[in-house]
C-alpha positions in Angstrom: -5.3 5.0 16.4 -2.0 5.3 18.0 -0.7 8.5 18.7 2.6 10.7 17.9 4.0 12.9 20.1 5.3 15.8 18.5 7.6 19.2 19.4 8.9 22.6 18.0 9.8 25.8 19.5 7.5 28.9 19.0 9.1 32.4 19.1 6.8 34.6 20.6 4.3 32.1 22.0 2.1 35.3 23.8 0.9 35.9 20.0 0.1 32.1 19.4 -4.5 31.1 20.3 -4.3 27.6 19.2 -1.8 25.4 16.9 -3.3 23.2 14.1 -2.5 20.0 12.5 -3.0 17.6 9.4 -1.5 14.1 7.7 -0.5 12.8 4.4 -2.1 9.2 4.0 0.7 6.8 2.2 0.2 6.7 -1.5 -1.6 10.3 -1.3 -0.9 13.7 -1.7 -3.4 15.1 0.2 -3.7 16.5 3.5 -5.5 15.9 5.7 -7.6 17.2 9.6 -6.4 15.2 12.7 -9.4 15.6 15.2 -7.4 15.0 18.3 -4.7 16.8 20.1 -3.7 16.8 23.5 -0.9 19.5 24.8 1.5 18.7 27.0 3.1 21.3 29.9 6.1 22.3 28.5 8.8 25.1 28.3 7.6 28.9 28.6 8.5 28.6 24.7 8.7 25.5 23.3 5.5 23.1 23.4 4.8 19.8 22.9 1.0 17.8 21.8 0.3 14.5 21.2 -1.2 13.8 17.8 -3.6 11.3 17.3 -2.7 9.6 13.9 -4.7 6.8 11.8 -1.6 3.6 10.8 -1.7 4.6 7.9 -0.3 8.2 8.1 3.1 9.0 7.2 3.9 13.0 7.7 2.4 15.1 10.3 2.0 19.4 9.5 1.2 22.3 12.2 0.7 25.9 12.2 0.3 28.3 14.3 -2.7 30.7 14.8 -2.3 33.7 16.1 -4.8 36.8 17.3 -3.8 38.4 13.4 -2.9 35.9 10.8 -2.2 32.3 10.6 1.5 30.7 9.9 2.7 29.3 7.3 3.1 25.6 7.1 5.7 23.4 8.8 8.3 21.0 7.3 6.6 17.7 7.3 7.5 15.7 9.9 7.9 12.3 9.2 6.1 9.9 11.7 7.6 6.5 10.6 11.6 7.8 11.2 14.0 5.2 9.4 16.3 3.8 11.4 19.5 4.5 11.1 22.4 1.3 11.3 24.9 1.1 14.2 28.2 1.8 14.2 29.1 -1.8 15.3 27.0 -3.1 12.0 28.2 -1.0 9.5 32.0 -1.9 10.7 31.0 -5.5 11.0 29.6 -5.6 6.8 33.0 -3.8 6.3 35.4 -6.8 8.1 33.1 -9.3 6.3 33.0 -7.5 2.3 36.8 -7.2 3.1 37.6 -10.8 3.9 35.4 -12.3 1.6 36.9 -9.4 -0.9 40.5 -11.2 -0.4 39.4 -14.5 -0.6 38.1 -14.2 -3.7 42.0 -12.4 -4.9 43.7 -16.1 -3.4 41.5 -17.9 -5.6 42.0 -16.2 -7.8 45.3 -16.0 -7.9 
């Protein structure tokens, strides 16, 4: 199972006793509990954990557990981020497209 590192900021960290994590698989609407979470050293009010997930995991969410209450679930965090195209590739595609368009106009004239 691959590991996924989750980073977050926690307001009033002294009021939190623990955190819970869940994941959702590709093609499923059900949330499953993460079985293993390893905390990583951080600063006083920011945190990081290594979460063990199956390869089919798509989203991760978390919530804090305090001595008095449990927080709402976080926004779903995508496990597999979609890479953004580089500026160079975008410019190259644009130049090629303009060249092709110019060639077609000359050919039709």
